[in-house]
N, C-alpha and C positions, 0 to 999 in steps of 0.2 A: 098761122098767125098773120093776122090783118097788119097792114102797113102802120097804120095809127096805132096798135098795140105796140108794134115795133118800136116805133119811134121813141114811145113813152119809156121801153126799156132803157133806151141808149141814153135819154135824157134822165133818167131817176136812176142809173146807172145797177141796173137789175141785170142780174145773170141771163144769158140767154138761155131761153126757154120757159121762162116767167113772164106771165101776163098779169097786170093787175091784181097780184097774188094768188094767180091760178098756176101752178106748176106745171109743165110740159112732160108726161111722165116717160114719153119715148125717149125726150130728150134726155132727161136723168139716166134712164138704160143704157142708152147708147153711151151715154160720158162715164158710167161706170163701168162697164164693160173696157173701156180703154185705158183705166186706171187702176184695174185690178193687179194685184203683184204677188209673188209668190214670196211669203216671211219664213226667215229662217232661226232659228233660235239660237243665241249666241252667248247667253248668259242664264245661269238659271240661280238663284240666292232667296235667302230668308232675311236679308240684311236690307234694310229700308233705306239705310244712309248711303250704301255702295251704290244700291238703284238708282238714288238721287245721281248721286257723282257721274256714273257711268251715262245718264241720261243727259245731265248738263254738256258731258263731253262730246258726245253724238250730235246735240242740239247744234252745239257750238260750228262743229264740221258740216252740217247741213246734211247727217248722212238719215236718210229714211227710217224711223224705228217705231217701233210700238211697245209698252210695256203691259203685260197682261197679266190677269190673276191677280190685281191689288185688290179687286172687293170679295176676296175670297176670306179675306180677315174678318169678314161680319158674320160670314157662315162658320168660322172655327172659332169664334170669339175673342178675337183680337192676340191669340196666342204665337201666333208665327210659325204654325205647322208648315202650311203651303208656301213653297218658294213663289216669289213674283219670276217672270220671264221676260225676259228681252228679247225682241224679235226685230230682224233687220231685213230691207228689203233685197230679195236674193242677188240681185245685182251689184248691191253695195257691201255686202259680207267683207269681201278681201278688205275693204277699206277702213272698215269697223274694226274687223281682227287686228291690222296693224296697229290703228290707232290707240285701241286700249292695249296691246303690247308695247308700245312706246311711250303710255301713261304709267306702265307698270301693273297692268290687271290681268296678264298672262294666266297667271293662275287660276282667274276666275272664267276664263273662257271655255265653253263645250268642246269637247270635239269636236273637228271639222268633217261630218260627211259629204261635203261636197266637192 
């Protein structure tokens, strides 16, 4: 990357590796490789309200998580057959489980296989 383009990034607040709208793929690959995390399932349920409540708790506690299978309802005709799953970063599973137990959701937790 040339110095002029680098200065432009700083001035316009662009992420490192992006110059005038052209993304540096090598930089993106390096960043993605360092950000990959192992996720573990802690909850599986068909209850959309429960998912919202648990997600709010995890967000408030700043615990990294991901809700997956939400769009399966499109395939199933929105009848709620397929459960949604909450996955948590492997290094935060203990904190997430402790949080949900303290909040009264121990019965919703999947068995801990870790």
